[in-house]
BALOLO-808501 format. One record per residue (C-alpha): y, x, z; residue in one letter. Coordinates in steps of 0.001 Angstrom, whole numbers, plus 500000, padded with zeros to 6 digits. Example, Ala and Ser with C-alpha at 12.3 -4.5 7.8 and 13.67 -1.06 7.14 Angstrom:
<lumlos>
495500512300507800a498940513670507140s
</lumlos>
This chain:
<lumlos>
500000500000500000m503660501029499714p504862502766502850s507707500285503489l507110496534503680l509740493862504356y509260490319505670f511974488131507140g514311490376509121e511568492918509811f510636496245508233e507114497667508615l507013501458508142d503386502536507650l504165506249507487n505882506226510880r503593503477512260y506699501540513271e508026497983513208l511817497678512953r514432494943513072r517869495758511665a516903499429511641g515944499429515344r512365500325516292a510522497635518282l507928498412520944k504493497151519915l501295498509521467e498649500197519248p496143497304519139l498672494580518157p500211497052515678m496817497722514052d496208493986513795l499666493320512293l499135496013509647v495727494553508769f497086490992508471l500025492127506315v497585494048504102e495567490841503687q498621488551503377r498095485022502046d494337485365502725r492403483909505672l491234486792507852v488347485805510124t488037486931513729r484825488737512756e486711490765510132e489378491610512688i486807492779515248a485049494970512680e488323496454511400r489752497217514851i486662498242516819w483871498844514309g480378497384514357k478630499343517094k480782498893520175v480823495772522353f484207494693523654v485652491377524744d487006490703521253t487941487077521924e490320487921524746n491607491101523088s492381489375519765i494113486474521532n496244488902523529t497139490936520441a498113487816518459v500262486593521338r502100489942521497k502657489916517717i504115486406517872r506313487352520818t507878490327519056i508275488394515776l509630485360517710k507151483226515808d506431479689517066d502655478994516695p503436475284516242a505815476040513335k504835479528512186p506981481541509794k504781484623509800f501351484116511365l499347480949510825e496316480102512966t493339478468511280v491518476868514260p487991478135514713g488320480536511778k491027483154512047g494580483934510925y496682484103507763r499931486052507286f502100483561505359i505521485233505111a506696486636501783q506318490423501776v508489492607499556t508529496338498920t511325498778498143a510905502049496252d514111503745497379k513312507040495709a513173505574492198s516318503559492879k518250506700493810d517165508434490568l518203505608488271a520750506209485449d524407506175486606p526125502831485914p528830504158483540f529261505385479934a531486507999478339g532122511733478725p531407513458482038l534596514703483781q534209518296485073t535978520309487764d538819522398486268l537528525526488073n534102525355486458v533670527045483062p533091524575480240v530724525925477589l530894524927474005e527662524843472028p526758528448471175g530016529794472672g531236531503475842s533577530310478580p537173529698477590h539258532747478480p541738530719480521h539061529696483093v538935531950486178t535872532518488462h536194531564492173p536568534445494613g533640535920496545g535032534675499870w534737531092498672r531073531626497780r530384533208501183a532079530375503032r530097527861501014y526823529612501875m527685529738505600v528517526043505648l525323525205503781m523163527222506194v524908525656509213a524432522181507744s520734522810507153l520325524160510703a522005521109512237v519903518797510066t516713520587511113a517714520427514789l518466516700514609l515208516083512741a513337517977515479f515071516222518360v514887512699516940f511521512916515216a508989510378516539p507312511570519730a503804512897519051p501190510313519962q497446509896520229l495485506828519214r491859505804519536v490083505649516192a486756504424517581r485015503424520818y481402504585521211d479257503545524218p477199506474525514l475188504591528172t473776501069528442s471555501054531534d473687498562533541v473856500919536546q477094501137538510d478979504273537441k482118506029538591g484184509185538447g485136511863538438p483754512537534959l483082516155533975l481868517705530713t480503521051529571d480751520182525865g477093519165525670v476785516485528340r479063514219530363v478493514186534128y479303511217536352f478348509547539629l475841506692539472e474918504234542200k471233503394542366g468777501822544821p468719504989546932h472434505721547008g474887507643544831t473725510596542766t474979512800539937l473881511731536445a474556512938532908s474367511753529308v474666513692525996p478157513586524477v476635511769521482a474946509167523716g471328508601524673g469250508537527805g470718509460531156t469337512132533427g469674512494537180l470678515711538929i469495516153542477t472289517210544791l471756518911548136p471828516504551047e475287515359552189s477069516800549121y478591513530547988t482007514856546945g481944516393543441i485343517732542352y485044520060539356d482855521945536891l483482525682536686s485205527140533589p481875528874532847f480038525488532968r477349526726535344s478503525585538803e479944522555540528l482718522495543085l481821520034545815g482237519050549424g479678518288552097r480702515448554368s480762516212558067r481370513612560761s482653516209563223d485547517519561107q488338516507558751e487470517003555094g484206518326553685g482836521855553607d484111523226550286l481170524768548451s479895526003545091v476737524193543905i474615525862541152p473858523500538250m470347524886537676l469174524731541272g469614526974544231g471368526714547544s475064525868547752p477320528599549083r480312527933551291r483736529039550105i484862530884553210s485582528283555906d487664525997553670l487625522220554103h488902519839551421a488806516312550068n489777517430546522a489607520740544645a489891522254541158n489257525677539627w492082527368537716s491460527713533936p490444531384534321d488225530640537337g490066533148539550k491756530630541870q491058527284543500i493594524583544261a492447522287547043f493836519482549173a493221518459552747l494848515096553354h498617515587552856k498533519355552325n498076521339549107l496670524870549076y495784527629546606i493295530398547332s491317533011545461n487997531803544083a486147533262547087d488436531421549515g490478534460550504s494276534491550752q494525530708551096a498139529600551311r499796526215551700k502107525369548803i503260521837549664a503026518805551907e503278515336550349i503833511838551822p500252510567551304g496803511946550591q496372514287547628a493391513675545309l492272514432541755w493834517888541373l494086519205537780r495500522533536516w497396522647533241s495637524732530531p498167527556530938d497592527654534712g501277527181535522k501274523571536742t499184521327538977l499132517561538652r497474515325541232f497228511756542497t498937510772545730e497431507839547675n499493506012550271d499253502663552069y501957499994551857h501403496604553521n497646497143553467g497594498019549754e496844501442548311v499622502770546072w498722505576543684e501195507838541916s500979511032539864i502819514162541014w503183517688539703e504023521059541207i504246524599539907g501270526780540815s503751528928542749d504728525929544895g507991525182543071s509383521965541574n507333519400543478l508146515999541973r506709512558541369r506223511511537751l506892508032536311l509104506937539191h509905503235538690g507687502851535601w505047500758537381n505985498615540381n504075498991542631p502685502316541393p499018502361540369h498620505560538300e495726507891538875c493198510417537752c494743512382534891g493277514989532549s495048517427530174w494121517929526544t493004521560525932p496237522414524078d498351521036526941g500265518649524635r499063515448526314f498135514252529782f495796511227529803i495583509067532928f494627505574534101q497153502980535231a496814499397536421t499444497018535054r499351493203534990d495823493200536406g494388495567533750r493440499217534105t493905501149530870d494288504729529713l497782506006528931w499142509242527493t502082511268528675l503577514402527200s501830517312528874g504706519723528245q508422519387528949r510480520161525855d514039521171526835f515825519996523681l514025516684523376r514207515943527088s517995516449526971r518497513809524282f515385511618524338r513753509514526993r510646508427525107d508999511833525611f508723510992529301g507493507421528727t503735506726528804p502094505353525665v499139502946525881l495964504565524565l493019502232525255s492359498554524563s489427496147524702g486988495489527550l488737494851530869q489758498448531327g488847502143531419f488688504550534351l488431508247535224a489248509916531872p488223513469531005v489055515130527682v486300516839525691s486211520630525314i487482520397521709d490136517780522539g488779515270520002k487336512772522490q488093511196525830v485150510246528021f485807507379530438a484130504617532407v484486501364530472g484778498249532645i483438494852531641e484158492240534312k482033489103534090r480404486766536554g478119483727536659e478563480958539212l475239480064540853v474190477806543722r471400478318546207y468723475638545746d467067475279549170s464045473460547693k463376476032544979l464547478848547281r466364480508544410e469757480665542741f470472478513539672v473585478310537431p476279475848538458f479050474302536341l477514475975533315g477567479392534950g481337479822534625i482910483082535802s484710481660538819a485086482067542545t486591480112545447w485146476850544080v486555473865545973s486046470133545395f488771467591546100s488356465128548971k487278462354546566s484900464833544849e486239463665541474h487779467052540721s486983470701541271v489308473711541337a488434477378541125y489836480861540570i488908482260537182n487468485763537224y488669488359536397p492263487262535688d492626485461539078q494273482332537685t493791478874539219l492099476125537155w491244472449537727r488496470384536054a486552467176536589n483559467335538926s481257468306536055g483455471211534974g484922469542531857a488562468687531024e489789472072532227k493474472594532997t495045475931533842q497336475636536878i498733479155537373t499418481906534873f499627485683534837a501190487781536191p500786485626539343l497408486442540954q495560483978543223v492804484917545684d492439481740547795g493683478131547975f493302474722549611s493516471144548258w495955468760549920s494179465660551341p495992463397548819n494842465760546004e498389466160544663q499012469758545734w497402473153546074f498413475561548816a497504479009547580l497675482641548584r499072484532545614a501255487450544685r503653488450541955a503739492076540732p505117494410543367g505194491655546032k502949491009549070p500416488171549215w502335485031550173m501719481260550398i502846479049547502y502680475316546752l501908474133543228v501261470571541909p497587469924541184s498522468727537680q500346471977536995g503912473150537454g506022475838539058d504639477655542106a507015477340545079q507150480014547789l507201478147551112i508175480979553516m509944483996552006p509342487276553777g507779490713553519e504761490283555835a501452489553554094e500140486020554721q496503484854554833g494779482076552887v496320478676553809p494321475662555005t495607472070554985w495611469692557947s493778466391557539e497030464363557575d498625466589554915g501660467402557056r500879470983558029s499384474228556774i497674476832558960a497241480504558118f496613483824559835g498468487128559771d496810489945557839v496309493206559787p497734496362558250s494345498086558660v491215496032557995f489171495492561145g491911496784563459k494155494412565395s497594495472566562s497606492628569095g500479490825567367t498497489018564652e497964485295565266a497224481918563646i500385480028562624h500970476356561779i503742475499559337f505155471940559408d505952470987555798l508524468343556814n510515470220559441t509650473679557994r509064474827561563k506566477632562225l504584477687565488t501878479966566852e498552478383567793l497960479040571520p495359481704572305g495108482879568691s496294486481569108r493868488860567411g492538486131565089l492901485461561362w491099483628558470t491688480069559682s489948476966558244r490802473373559279w487871470957559767s487586467934557414p488421465510560277d491379467623561422g490114467874565028k489022471521564957s490025474817563411l487748477789562721a489028481364562777a487670484912562893l488381487757565230t490005490644563353i487685493096565074e484037492172564520g484710489073562390q483255486769565077q483597483025564434l485786481129566933m486440477355567148l489613475674568432y489551472046569699d492948470341569214f491974467727571823g491208470138574675t493487472882573288k490785475459574001k488891478079572024w485143478614572206r482986481444570917t480014481131568573t477138483562567977r478163484074564340a479371487654563746e480351489738560743n481397486488559047v482926486345555567n484889483306554312n483799480516556718p483511477204554817t483121473790556436w480429471423555191s481867468198553796h480663466214556834d482066468805559270g478722469452561009k478209473028559777y480199476084558818i478650478129556007y479292481842555524f477799485063554236d477522488333556100t478408491754554793e477046495220555529g473388496073556133d472378492541557140d473493490687554008r472506487009554100a473658483433553636l473926481609556969r475341478505558619r476375477730562174v475906474318563809l479335473343565101v477987471270567999a476223474122569811d477046477284567841g473441477889566745h473120480100563646v470529479515560887d469744481980558112q469393480289554719l468296483303552682t468507487083552740s470536488658549958l468809492048549926h466492490846547167a469503489931545030y471578493124544594p474026491453542209n474555488404544397l476934487897547304a479297489912545225w481676487037545803w480894484187548212w482497481093546739s482035477958548869g479750474894548815v478910472044546419t479354468358547374p475743468402548670d476555471567550691n474600474009548529s476136477494548916p477866478932545850l478014482596544874i479417484476541899l476683486623540398r477978489956539085n477214490374535371l479815493060534807g478938496597533800t480426500064534090n479278502233531190e480342505645529909i482316505495526654y483541508061524168s487002507344522746l487420509215519464i491003510490519193l493361511060516298e497004512089516452s499990510755514573r
</lumlos>
């Protein structure tokens, strides 16, 4: 195709991979840009979703194409300001695909500039330039310009060319990487995680199996996985030596801070301690002569044998995921810190001599969730993971600071989205030749199942939708649930049909309660960068209203039987640890008055009984179930401990729950006397109890079965 295409007020530049309006470049991510180019190429023709999937991702890789294509189309329409109901550019053919309907024109500017001049007659010449007659010599009255004029002309020409070259260098498009293809390397449905390491032949990663976490590997071209036996207690793996023969790891010790920093031979043999160093992260320098390591908030550098260890910096949080630049002059690392019970992650860098400590990407992601970077071998790019709008993707950042560009341009310090598809990618590591990125690909899926007490097994419910926190209305005519993984609230009829979406991204919901008159939902939700708070939203859909503004995190709300009040508990800053100030609160919706329930200090996770006469809550420490009687105004203890999400039966006689930890099971407690019954153990179902979800109208327990996978992927890179 021609390199420049025009439609409406837009200009599509294929050479620069850029969409412009009125000469101004518009920001469009790689996947939507690829799709736009494809649709413009195939203009006036119906392009099926199958063709799009094959063009964008190829035939061999599985990704969530439905969701990814929908997202890409929405972003294209947003930037083109195209109304799907009255499209000017992109027409949807329901159930089939899409058609680009705008008129596309091209412009060959080069041929236009070389066209014949629009005039006739003799050419007028400069009087100082000799005019030659056919076969003759210059007229004698014409004089040649002086040498100083020629010299000045040459100087000006050279200066002009230098300025042009400088401007072209400074304002040239920032170098970028893109993914040409996604190749799955594993498919064994085992839980996998980072850090990922590679020696050019295999990719090494941590895999969780029936007997715990171990080190595994897969060829860089894909195939069967192999397990590598690690010495006992060496659970922290930090780096692979520059010579590809040894691992840098840590042995956990309960009697000390940090693990024993050690070198572990790849081909067997006993680990050897590195002096008396302790660390929770470490990385060899590119030449293998030094080690950078971190112990909580402190950064150190030592010789490879542990000698001459020196502290180079102290940071606000914990330092993890240390990585040297290829030239050995810079260290980048991830800083973890807690804010209102949430882990914030940010990427920092420091010179290997301890100079210029600074945080990167300040203000780019709010709150910050950037982690786990890896340099390309030439040092031009730094690839890391970041979570934005509920998705974790891979991003690229310039690995080197360029003085001239950084003085005039800001886009060289702005991350560029690299990955797409699936629900995200984690823990990137760049291949030895810099042509691939290996990462953990995340597919998040679930299946709603109920426990059938007669069959003594789990069976799909509501068609096996991917949903949690399933709650039926008081009349049992409707059901509401939180869709997984996007954490949006939906409502349907009792059979799961006639679905209506109630809340929309970026608002995330992780618990809710029906009002007794079925007209409202009280939900615990959060907007980006904000704490979890309580909102009200109409059950037919509408704007979510924050009922009590503040900065303190609020627990899941529960509605009183008369519909006048909402109860909720404070959330401790550290899970399982009470400060003594947390309590159960009751908010009066009419007077907007907030009161503390007597005797509720140290409790949270409140649930009102269907008849409104009792309230269940959990102790913060130990998760023991407590019951409050509004008639006697007294609390009583039950024998239910380690309780997760207590849920009242519809008749109020039982409270159902699941237990976490070693004794995983579904249980219920009889409210009258506190007796606990076990319904079924969950040890035989490793993918169940991943998310306890509530009860059906006949009080059958509901659980979200985990069908998601974490597999190792190879992302084939190309630059532009």
